[in-house]
N, C-alpha and C positions, 0 to 999 in steps of 0.2 A: 195239318200244321198251319197253313195260311188261314183256314176257316177259324181255328181256335184263337189265333192271334187277333183276328177281327172281332171275335166274340168278346175277348178280354177288353179290347178298346171300347166296344159298345157298352160293356158292363160299367166301366169307369166313367163313361159320359152319360149314360141313361139314368132313368129313375129307379133302376133295379137296386134294391137295398140289401138283398141277401143272396148269398151264393153258397152252394154246397159242393164239396169235392169228396171223392172216395178213392183211396190209393192203397196198394198192397203194403203191408207192414209186417215183416218177419212171420209169415204164416197166418197172419190175420189181415184185417182191413182197417185203415184209419179213416174215420169220417170227420170232416172238418166243415164247420159252418162259419161263414164270414158275414159280418154286417158292415156295409159301407157307411161311414159316418160323414165323409166329405169326399170330394173327388180324389183327394190324395191321402185319405186315412181309412184304413180298414181295421176292424177289431175281430179277433177270433172269439166267437161266443159259444161254439160247440167244438169239442175235441174228444172223440170217443174211439177206443180201440175195440173193434168188433171181432170176436173170436168164436169159432165153432165150438159148440158144447163138447165136453169130454165124450169120446166114443163115437161121435158123429162124423161121418165122412165129410171132409172140408169141401169136396167137389160138388156135394149136394147143396145147392144155393138156397134151400128153404130157410136155413138158419139165418142167412144174410138178410133175406126178406123180413124175417121177424124182427131182427135188430133195427133195420131201417124203419119199419112200421112204428116201433116203439119210440125211436128218436124223432120221427116225423110228428107223432102225436104230442110229444113233449115240447116241440118247438112251435107248433102251430103256424109255421111260415111256409114260404114257397118250397115246393118239392121238386125243383129242377136240379138234376144231379149231373156233375161232370166227373168222369172217371179216368183214372190213370191206370194203364195196364203195364205189367212187368215186361221187360224186353224179351224174355223167353217166349212170350205169347205173340210176338210181332216179328215181322220181317221188314227190313229197311234196305234201300238201295238207291240207285240213280240210273237215269237214262240220258244219253247224250243225243239230242235231236239236231239235225241240220238247222241252221239259223232260219232257213226259209220254210221249215216244216210248220204247217198251220197249227196254231194253238188249240183250235177247236177239236183237233184229232188227238191231242195229248191224252185225254182221259181213256180213250180206247187202248192206246199203246201201254199206258201205265197199268190198266186193268189186266192186260195180257201178261205183262211182266210180273205183276203180283201173283197172278194165278199160277204162273210157271214156278215162281219161287216157293209158293206154298203147296204146289202140286195138287191144286184144286181146280175145278171148272171155273171159268171167268165169272159166272153168276153166283159163285159160292164165296166170294171175297169182298171185304170192305177195305177201302183204301182212301188215302188222301195224298196230295202231292203239292209241291211248291217249287217254282223255278228258282235256281240260284241267281244271284246278282249277275247281270250281263258282264261278260268278260271282253266283249268287243271282237270276239273271234267268229269263226264260221259255225260254231257249235253252241247250242243252248242246253245246259245241264239242268235236269229236273230231278229233284230228290223226291222219293216216294216212301210211304210206309203203309203196311197193310196187315190184316189178320183175317182169320176165317170168319165168314159171316155168321156161322153157327155160334161162335163165341159171343159176338155182339148181341145176337138174338137171345142167347141164354141170359145175359145180363139185363137186356131190356125186359124180358119176362120177369126176372127176379125183382127188378125195381118197380115194374108196373104192379106186381102182386102186393107190394108194400105201399102203393099209393104215390110213388115217385115217378118222375119221367127222366129217362136217360137222355140228356141234352147233347153231350159230347163225349168222345172217347179219344184219348191220346196216350202216348207213351209216358211212363213215369219220368223219364229223362227230360222230355219236353215240358212236362208239367213243372218240374223243378226249375228248369231254365226260365220259364215264363214267370214263375213266382219270384225268382231272383231279380229279373228285369223289372218287376212291379215294385220292388222295394226301392225306396228313394232315400237320399241322405237328408239331413236337416232335422228340424224339430218334428216333422210328421213321422219320420222313421223312428224317433225315440218313443213316440206314442203308439206305434203300430206293433202289435203282437204277431210275430212271424210264426206260422205253424212249423 
């Protein structure tokens, strides 16, 4: 969560001109390509609905690799991909740490919590976490989100086979919230095409 928010801030400040996103869309995947025209203005230059061919198992990701490869060739641009996963493939929760619990130990505790929630070994999970704003109490709440490492590895292989690189994975809810926060009022928002 925190890492993705930082990535978005860097994107809007840096010289990166193109961004790609992939998100579930009613049994298919939506591929969105954005071009940053100014620090406050983005334009959608690619919007494609990628669907499995008739009769092909949607869980076999080779069809997705083929679609990504075709769209990558057509664009001729950067192939870093940010992906949103449906909530059904993720687990979320929180841990309340004593205020004096060392922050450098949070990752180990979160990893154990995620592995218990997913009923997987600790080295078989991918996770991220973010502390809640301080409440001034004796407890620090840390929100976490995680999924099976095999799922992320599967999507990394799929995107790598298409010549893309999976840069970030987040929940579709967080992706939508981040997108909404990025939209601004005024003239810039009138010129921005929101996906």
